[in-house]
VEXGUFI-480348 format. One record per residue (C-alpha): x, y negated, z negated; residue number from 1. Coordinates in Angstrom, 3 decimals. Layout:
N
pt X=X; Y=Y; Z=Z; i=NUM
...
//
This chain:
266
pt X=257.155; Y=-191.231; Z=-171.370; i=1
pt X=259.585; Y=-189.157; Z=-172.278; i=2
pt X=261.601; Y=-191.816; Z=-174.294; i=3
pt X=258.292; Y=-192.584; Z=-176.211; i=4
pt X=257.606; Y=-189.295; Z=-177.287; i=5
pt X=261.501; Y=-189.025; Z=-177.884; i=6
pt X=260.636; Y=-191.931; Z=-180.061; i=7
pt X=257.869; Y=-190.792; Z=-182.020; i=8
pt X=259.301; Y=-187.886; Z=-183.062; i=9
pt X=262.398; Y=-189.284; Z=-184.435; i=10
pt X=260.449; Y=-192.131; Z=-186.063; i=11
pt X=260.094; Y=-191.592; Z=-190.044; i=12
pt X=256.651; Y=-189.813; Z=-190.619; i=13
pt X=255.006; Y=-192.526; Z=-193.087; i=14
pt X=255.654; Y=-195.295; Z=-190.956; i=15
pt X=254.864; Y=-194.091; Z=-187.445; i=16
pt X=251.247; Y=-192.978; Z=-189.016; i=17
pt X=250.939; Y=-195.804; Z=-191.006; i=18
pt X=251.793; Y=-198.498; Z=-188.126; i=19
pt X=250.492; Y=-196.200; Z=-185.100; i=20
pt X=246.954; Y=-196.432; Z=-187.139; i=21
pt X=246.669; Y=-199.854; Z=-187.525; i=22
pt X=247.703; Y=-200.585; Z=-183.711; i=23
pt X=245.482; Y=-198.118; Z=-182.795; i=24
pt X=241.688; Y=-199.261; Z=-185.042; i=25
pt X=242.973; Y=-203.034; Z=-184.700; i=26
pt X=243.251; Y=-202.732; Z=-180.452; i=27
pt X=239.629; Y=-200.684; Z=-180.352; i=28
pt X=237.963; Y=-203.582; Z=-182.547; i=29
pt X=239.890; Y=-206.455; Z=-181.265; i=30
pt X=240.301; Y=-205.921; Z=-177.431; i=31
pt X=238.492; Y=-203.029; Z=-176.838; i=32
pt X=235.974; Y=-203.859; Z=-178.962; i=33
pt X=234.401; Y=-200.809; Z=-179.736; i=34
pt X=231.270; Y=-200.832; Z=-182.058; i=35
pt X=231.986; Y=-197.970; Z=-183.912; i=36
pt X=235.125; Y=-199.538; Z=-185.235; i=37
pt X=233.964; Y=-203.367; Z=-185.342; i=38
pt X=236.021; Y=-205.031; Z=-187.863; i=39
pt X=233.029; Y=-205.249; Z=-190.213; i=40
pt X=233.028; Y=-201.887; Z=-190.922; i=41
pt X=236.611; Y=-201.692; Z=-191.870; i=42
pt X=237.125; Y=-204.587; Z=-193.930; i=43
pt X=237.538; Y=-204.694; Z=-197.868; i=44
pt X=234.079; Y=-205.551; Z=-199.231; i=45
pt X=233.833; Y=-203.929; Z=-202.495; i=46
pt X=230.077; Y=-204.125; Z=-202.787; i=47
pt X=229.778; Y=-202.023; Z=-199.503; i=48
pt X=232.105; Y=-199.719; Z=-200.749; i=49
pt X=230.545; Y=-199.323; Z=-204.288; i=50
pt X=227.282; Y=-199.370; Z=-202.858; i=51
pt X=225.375; Y=-196.049; Z=-204.390; i=52
pt X=223.253; Y=-195.263; Z=-201.576; i=53
pt X=225.865; Y=-195.732; Z=-199.074; i=54
pt X=229.422; Y=-196.301; Z=-200.142; i=55
pt X=231.655; Y=-196.606; Z=-197.403; i=56
pt X=234.648; Y=-195.376; Z=-198.790; i=57
pt X=236.802; Y=-195.290; Z=-195.818; i=58
pt X=237.267; Y=-198.801; Z=-196.169; i=59
pt X=239.922; Y=-198.386; Z=-199.059; i=60
pt X=242.192; Y=-197.105; Z=-195.968; i=61
pt X=240.924; Y=-199.449; Z=-193.137; i=62
pt X=241.363; Y=-202.536; Z=-195.001; i=63
pt X=245.227; Y=-201.835; Z=-194.490; i=64
pt X=244.942; Y=-200.746; Z=-190.710; i=65
pt X=243.276; Y=-203.538; Z=-189.743; i=66
pt X=244.983; Y=-207.025; Z=-188.259; i=67
pt X=243.343; Y=-210.053; Z=-186.941; i=68
pt X=242.507; Y=-210.923; Z=-183.961; i=69
pt X=245.070; Y=-212.430; Z=-181.165; i=70
pt X=248.493; Y=-211.440; Z=-180.793; i=71
pt X=248.581; Y=-210.049; Z=-184.350; i=72
pt X=247.139; Y=-206.870; Z=-182.707; i=73
pt X=250.899; Y=-206.531; Z=-181.460; i=74
pt X=252.832; Y=-208.307; Z=-184.064; i=75
pt X=251.251; Y=-206.708; Z=-187.217; i=76
pt X=251.746; Y=-202.940; Z=-186.584; i=77
pt X=255.343; Y=-204.205; Z=-185.137; i=78
pt X=256.303; Y=-205.695; Z=-188.111; i=79
pt X=254.614; Y=-202.818; Z=-190.548; i=80
pt X=256.525; Y=-200.413; Z=-188.785; i=81
pt X=259.749; Y=-202.520; Z=-189.290; i=82
pt X=260.018; Y=-203.119; Z=-192.745; i=83
pt X=258.046; Y=-199.963; Z=-193.489; i=84
pt X=260.989; Y=-197.516; Z=-191.732; i=85
pt X=263.420; Y=-199.982; Z=-193.127; i=86
pt X=261.856; Y=-198.810; Z=-196.465; i=87
pt X=261.630; Y=-195.265; Z=-195.515; i=88
pt X=264.673; Y=-194.640; Z=-194.052; i=89
pt X=267.381; Y=-196.890; Z=-196.363; i=90
pt X=265.564; Y=-197.427; Z=-199.928; i=91
pt X=264.081; Y=-194.442; Z=-200.602; i=92
pt X=265.329; Y=-190.951; Z=-200.869; i=93
pt X=262.200; Y=-189.042; Z=-199.032; i=94
pt X=259.005; Y=-190.572; Z=-197.164; i=95
pt X=257.080; Y=-188.548; Z=-199.990; i=96
pt X=258.715; Y=-191.752; Z=-201.856; i=97
pt X=257.362; Y=-194.525; Z=-199.930; i=98
pt X=254.081; Y=-193.131; Z=-199.695; i=99
pt X=253.253; Y=-192.930; Z=-203.392; i=100
pt X=254.796; Y=-196.505; Z=-203.144; i=101
pt X=252.062; Y=-197.732; Z=-200.482; i=102
pt X=249.460; Y=-195.855; Z=-202.814; i=103
pt X=250.412; Y=-197.513; Z=-205.956; i=104
pt X=250.886; Y=-201.194; Z=-203.923; i=105
pt X=247.471; Y=-200.235; Z=-202.093; i=106
pt X=245.521; Y=-199.859; Z=-205.376; i=107
pt X=247.036; Y=-203.357; Z=-207.329; i=108
pt X=246.428; Y=-205.125; Z=-203.953; i=109
pt X=243.327; Y=-203.914; Z=-203.922; i=110
pt X=242.657; Y=-204.967; Z=-207.673; i=111
pt X=243.662; Y=-208.663; Z=-207.136; i=112
pt X=241.804; Y=-208.818; Z=-203.979; i=113
pt X=238.456; Y=-207.566; Z=-206.003; i=114
pt X=238.385; Y=-209.270; Z=-209.121; i=115
pt X=240.455; Y=-212.659; Z=-208.354; i=116
pt X=240.938; Y=-213.558; Z=-204.159; i=117
pt X=237.999; Y=-211.401; Z=-202.645; i=118
pt X=240.564; Y=-210.513; Z=-199.784; i=119
pt X=239.449; Y=-208.680; Z=-196.594; i=120
pt X=241.747; Y=-208.242; Z=-194.512; i=121
pt X=244.710; Y=-206.484; Z=-196.441; i=122
pt X=247.655; Y=-205.265; Z=-194.017; i=123
pt X=249.900; Y=-208.363; Z=-194.021; i=124
pt X=249.651; Y=-207.715; Z=-197.975; i=125
pt X=250.848; Y=-204.668; Z=-197.272; i=126
pt X=253.640; Y=-205.251; Z=-194.792; i=127
pt X=254.721; Y=-208.498; Z=-197.511; i=128
pt X=254.899; Y=-205.841; Z=-200.459; i=129
pt X=257.292; Y=-203.654; Z=-197.583; i=130
pt X=259.273; Y=-206.404; Z=-196.873; i=131
pt X=259.989; Y=-207.545; Z=-200.974; i=132
pt X=260.835; Y=-204.284; Z=-201.931; i=133
pt X=263.550; Y=-204.147; Z=-198.999; i=134
pt X=265.069; Y=-207.536; Z=-199.551; i=135
pt X=264.896; Y=-206.680; Z=-203.260; i=136
pt X=267.408; Y=-204.263; Z=-202.822; i=137
pt X=269.749; Y=-205.714; Z=-200.105; i=138
pt X=272.601; Y=-207.575; Z=-201.551; i=139
pt X=272.360; Y=-210.995; Z=-202.235; i=140
pt X=275.250; Y=-211.768; Z=-199.619; i=141
pt X=272.991; Y=-210.869; Z=-197.025; i=142
pt X=271.223; Y=-213.032; Z=-194.902; i=143
pt X=268.901; Y=-212.998; Z=-191.543; i=144
pt X=267.818; Y=-215.247; Z=-188.890; i=145
pt X=264.132; Y=-216.391; Z=-188.507; i=146
pt X=263.973; Y=-218.435; Z=-184.987; i=147
pt X=267.020; Y=-220.773; Z=-185.233; i=148
pt X=267.015; Y=-220.753; Z=-189.604; i=149
pt X=269.484; Y=-218.719; Z=-190.946; i=150
pt X=268.804; Y=-218.341; Z=-194.899; i=151
pt X=269.880; Y=-215.785; Z=-197.798; i=152
pt X=267.510; Y=-212.498; Z=-197.375; i=153
pt X=265.685; Y=-212.951; Z=-200.811; i=154
pt X=263.841; Y=-215.670; Z=-198.823; i=155
pt X=262.422; Y=-213.638; Z=-196.211; i=156
pt X=258.667; Y=-213.092; Z=-197.855; i=157
pt X=258.700; Y=-216.199; Z=-198.681; i=158
pt X=259.086; Y=-217.588; Z=-195.203; i=159
pt X=256.620; Y=-215.108; Z=-193.895; i=160
pt X=253.902; Y=-216.551; Z=-196.703; i=161
pt X=254.744; Y=-219.678; Z=-195.451; i=162
pt X=254.383; Y=-219.449; Z=-191.883; i=163
pt X=251.029; Y=-217.823; Z=-192.631; i=164
pt X=249.697; Y=-220.904; Z=-194.803; i=165
pt X=250.806; Y=-223.337; Z=-191.760; i=166
pt X=249.298; Y=-220.915; Z=-189.041; i=167
pt X=246.682; Y=-219.380; Z=-191.189; i=168
pt X=245.374; Y=-221.047; Z=-194.321; i=169
pt X=245.934; Y=-221.301; Z=-197.658; i=170
pt X=243.610; Y=-217.880; Z=-198.523; i=171
pt X=245.203; Y=-215.823; Z=-196.033; i=172
pt X=248.830; Y=-216.677; Z=-197.477; i=173
pt X=247.341; Y=-215.763; Z=-201.269; i=174
pt X=246.206; Y=-212.600; Z=-199.910; i=175
pt X=249.816; Y=-211.831; Z=-198.715; i=176
pt X=250.843; Y=-212.985; Z=-202.129; i=177
pt X=249.554; Y=-210.203; Z=-203.682; i=178
pt X=251.770; Y=-207.986; Z=-201.836; i=179
pt X=254.657; Y=-209.704; Z=-203.530; i=180
pt X=252.830; Y=-209.150; Z=-207.075; i=181
pt X=252.215; Y=-205.449; Z=-206.576; i=182
pt X=255.730; Y=-204.687; Z=-204.863; i=183
pt X=257.371; Y=-206.826; Z=-207.994; i=184
pt X=255.192; Y=-204.679; Z=-210.477; i=185
pt X=256.562; Y=-201.355; Z=-208.457; i=186
pt X=259.979; Y=-202.720; Z=-208.772; i=187
pt X=259.651; Y=-203.820; Z=-212.427; i=188
pt X=258.453; Y=-200.145; Z=-213.482; i=189
pt X=260.522; Y=-197.956; Z=-211.526; i=190
pt X=264.125; Y=-200.337; Z=-211.561; i=191
pt X=263.873; Y=-203.220; Z=-214.187; i=192
pt X=262.030; Y=-201.363; Z=-217.224; i=193
pt X=264.422; Y=-198.257; Z=-217.079; i=194
pt X=267.830; Y=-199.967; Z=-216.364; i=195
pt X=267.457; Y=-203.073; Z=-218.623; i=196
pt X=264.866; Y=-202.436; Z=-221.237; i=197
pt X=265.451; Y=-198.204; Z=-221.822; i=198
pt X=261.800; Y=-197.934; Z=-221.039; i=199
pt X=260.524; Y=-194.471; Z=-219.654; i=200
pt X=259.507; Y=-194.086; Z=-215.578; i=201
pt X=255.435; Y=-194.250; Z=-215.353; i=202
pt X=255.705; Y=-194.028; Z=-212.128; i=203
pt X=256.684; Y=-190.506; Z=-210.172; i=204
pt X=256.162; Y=-188.456; Z=-206.923; i=205
pt X=254.537; Y=-185.135; Z=-207.196; i=206
pt X=256.445; Y=-182.295; Z=-205.617; i=207
pt X=252.908; Y=-181.483; Z=-203.705; i=208
pt X=253.557; Y=-184.976; Z=-201.762; i=209
pt X=256.906; Y=-183.940; Z=-201.080; i=210
pt X=256.009; Y=-180.845; Z=-199.371; i=211
pt X=253.344; Y=-183.190; Z=-197.183; i=212
pt X=256.495; Y=-183.426; Z=-195.159; i=213
pt X=257.945; Y=-180.339; Z=-195.820; i=214
pt X=261.337; Y=-182.215; Z=-196.888; i=215
pt X=263.662; Y=-179.634; Z=-198.248; i=216
pt X=267.685; Y=-179.582; Z=-199.081; i=217
pt X=269.541; Y=-182.448; Z=-200.535; i=218
pt X=267.638; Y=-185.466; Z=-200.517; i=219
pt X=270.525; Y=-187.658; Z=-200.484; i=220
pt X=271.286; Y=-187.456; Z=-197.105; i=221
pt X=268.322; Y=-189.659; Z=-196.559; i=222
pt X=269.147; Y=-193.112; Z=-198.169; i=223
pt X=268.693; Y=-194.891; Z=-201.458; i=224
pt X=266.914; Y=-193.372; Z=-204.542; i=225
pt X=263.577; Y=-195.295; Z=-205.275; i=226
pt X=264.535; Y=-198.023; Z=-208.002; i=227
pt X=267.992; Y=-198.297; Z=-207.248; i=228
pt X=269.357; Y=-201.589; Z=-208.124; i=229
pt X=270.619; Y=-204.221; Z=-205.078; i=230
pt X=274.243; Y=-203.602; Z=-205.988; i=231
pt X=273.799; Y=-200.050; Z=-205.470; i=232
pt X=271.856; Y=-200.656; Z=-202.279; i=233
pt X=274.703; Y=-202.752; Z=-200.688; i=234
pt X=276.790; Y=-199.991; Z=-200.889; i=235
pt X=274.836; Y=-197.666; Z=-199.226; i=236
pt X=273.265; Y=-197.203; Z=-196.041; i=237
pt X=271.201; Y=-200.418; Z=-195.980; i=238
pt X=274.360; Y=-203.007; Z=-196.454; i=239
pt X=277.372; Y=-203.095; Z=-194.143; i=240
pt X=276.361; Y=-203.854; Z=-190.729; i=241
pt X=273.100; Y=-205.773; Z=-191.908; i=242
pt X=275.152; Y=-207.883; Z=-194.169; i=243
pt X=275.677; Y=-210.496; Z=-191.520; i=244
pt X=271.639; Y=-210.592; Z=-190.424; i=245
pt X=269.804; Y=-210.251; Z=-186.977; i=246
pt X=268.494; Y=-212.316; Z=-185.132; i=247
pt X=264.750; Y=-212.389; Z=-184.513; i=248
pt X=264.782; Y=-212.301; Z=-180.552; i=249
pt X=266.882; Y=-208.848; Z=-180.643; i=250
pt X=267.678; Y=-206.981; Z=-177.779; i=251
pt X=266.588; Y=-203.660; Z=-176.340; i=252
pt X=265.738; Y=-200.757; Z=-178.610; i=253
pt X=264.621; Y=-203.222; Z=-181.805; i=254
pt X=262.252; Y=-200.654; Z=-182.308; i=255
pt X=264.847; Y=-197.992; Z=-182.407; i=256
pt X=266.892; Y=-199.966; Z=-184.475; i=257
pt X=266.342; Y=-199.273; Z=-188.491; i=258
pt X=268.026; Y=-202.871; Z=-189.566; i=259
pt X=266.602; Y=-206.336; Z=-190.696; i=260
pt X=262.913; Y=-207.274; Z=-189.467; i=261
pt X=261.986; Y=-210.661; Z=-188.754; i=262
pt X=258.221; Y=-211.989; Z=-189.025; i=263
pt X=257.184; Y=-214.267; Z=-186.238; i=264
pt X=253.743; Y=-215.092; Z=-187.531; i=265
pt X=250.744; Y=-213.352; Z=-189.143; i=266
//
């Protein structure tokens, strides 16, 4: 118990809260079957959210914190934490920057699934968004192992979607694809547009968001700035040891090692 408490104390705040709430909601809904947190009341359904009589606005948040039933109750929070913590500790300077990323991607994912796809379970789409952003800032020479298959790290989000396509259906894979669209749009606005085209930064983190996490001092000690190019990312904390990849069947300490993550399924 003391080791678990130590892990919680050391875990990055956004990743800890996001993955923790996802596990609690999913476990309560699918395993304990508590009626108050039945998936029907948690998933994204725009007509219920914007109902003028009794708007269920909590669905805006809970739709990103409810997994599919079965093994996904354990796997979804695990991989969500994995990629979220990798981004929070290695790709963003501060936890507040990651929070803005999550809010931005969540907004785009909601728009796409409201007007185009009508997806209802959006947690996997957010996981894909985090994985896409992480791989986009990794060195092209890095690779990952997926079961017995080894491939360049840049293909990881697409392999994850392919697994969903095989294990679930086309609709679920398309919903996950909205995570790639959201993350790439964020990457374009914060990196490609300002760096290549000389455009303005249109996404920034307000100071009051930083104050939520009481982040003080030199942020350079935290990792790579938001929107760093892949070449810069390769020389920062994300490079080095991770360049050779890591097995999907990692030994003990998987939760505390914030290296490259792997998805076993949806």
